[in-house]
C-alpha positions, 0 to 999 in steps of 0.5 A: 663784574669783569676785572682786568688782569693784575693790580688796578691802576685806578685804585687809590694808593695806600701809603705804609701808614694808611690801612684798607679794611677788607670784608670781615671774616664772618662774610668770608666763603672759600679762600678768595676773600676779595678781588681787585685793588693794588699792591701799595705798601699800606694795602699789602700791610693791611692784608697781612695784618688781617690774615690775607695775602695776594695770590693770583696767576698770569691773566688773573685780576689781583686775588686776596686769599686766606686759605682754610686750613692754614699752616704755621710753624711755632718755635718749639715745633721747628724740625731740623732733620739729622741730614740738615744738622750735618749740612749745618755742621759742615757749614756747606752754605754761607748764609746771610739775611737781607744780603740781596733781597732783589736776587732772592725774589727774582730767584723765586719768580724764576724757579720751576715748580711742579704742577705749576704753569707760570708763576704768581711772582710777576713784575708787580709782585717783585716791585711791590715786595722790593719796596716793602723790603726798602721800607723794612717790612720784607726780609730775605735769607740767602744761601751761597755756595762757592760765592754764588747764590744757591737759594733763599727765601723771603717774607714779611714781618709784622709785629711778632708774626712772620709771613713766609712768601716763597723760596728757591733752590739752585742747589740741593738743600739750599732753600731749606738751609736759608729757611731754617737759618731765617727761622731760627734768627726770627724765633731768637728775635721775638717771632711767635710763629711763621705763617707758611700759608698753604699746607704741604708736605714739605712744610710739614717736614720742617715742622709746619702744622695746620690750623683752622683759619678761625684759629689762625685769625685769633692767633694773629690778633695777639701779635 
């Protein structure tokens, strides 16, 4: 079956209190779990609750993914390097939470990323996650330098789990400062772990560790 690019306009809309059942984990093969659907609030929340998130490129249909392995940061493993501690001590950046979600997600969409042609954060993603922010599920952290937005990050909180989505920086260390500040705040307010999705050296440097997908899904059930 051939799918049209992006979300399917004919697919049913799921309100924030509605839920959609994705294929059960025992049927999963590879990282792509499902194709199609839309980015309505209930659809997105259903995906995160089941360890799945949307990730697709320009011209692709809506792809729902669950990588194996997964990268997670636990409170006791969050790593703040000596150089980053100095930045915090000097109060180089001014940090806010949920101060300008729209600007943060736009900044993430516009950021150039090594090895990537274009961005998965298109207008549909921006609209969908901005709506989740309005509904109280999506959260951002902003790093300001001289009253200008220098970097930030955003993600979704469901129960005691936080699902990190993306970050950007216009100034060196701005995204790290925003992310670490948000992580500390989340952990102080009951979050048990931060899902970083795809393993990377950058996330490992912040304390991320790899988990088998099956172990991540078991962890998710406890939140």
